[in-house]
C-alpha positions in Angstrom: 91.8 -25.4 -92.4 89.3 -25.1 -89.4 88.8 -22.2 -87.0 90.7 -22.7 -83.6 93.2 -21.2 -81.2 96.8 -20.6 -81.5 99.0 -20.8 -78.7 102.9 -21.0 -77.7 104.0 -23.5 -74.9 107.3 -22.8 -73.5 109.3 -25.7 -71.9 112.5 -25.8 -69.5 114.6 -28.7 -69.9 117.0 -30.5 -67.7 120.8 -28.8 -68.1 119.2 -25.1 -68.5 118.0 -25.3 -72.0 114.3 -24.9 -73.0 112.1 -25.2 -76.1 109.4 -23.4 -77.3 106.3 -24.4 -79.8 103.7 -22.7 -81.4 100.5 -24.8 -81.8 96.7 -24.9 -82.7 93.8 -26.7 -81.2 90.8 -26.9 -83.3 87.9 -29.1 -83.9 87.4 -31.3 -87.1 84.8 -33.9 -87.8 83.7 -33.3 -84.4 87.1 -34.6 -83.0 89.5 -32.5 -80.9 93.0 -31.6 -82.8 96.3 -30.7 -82.2 99.2 -29.3 -84.9 102.4 -28.1 -84.1 102.7 -25.5 -86.6 106.8 -24.1 -85.5 109.4 -25.2 -82.9 112.8 -22.9 -81.4 115.4 -24.4 -79.7 
């Protein structure tokens, strides 16, 4: 897999709930790509 950034985002949802997900941002074949690797609810 190409080298890239590993990130985590936490989104607040209505009703006081939230979702957190891990994702990678990388460049492949001259294109910027995002891959979600894990989701926690």
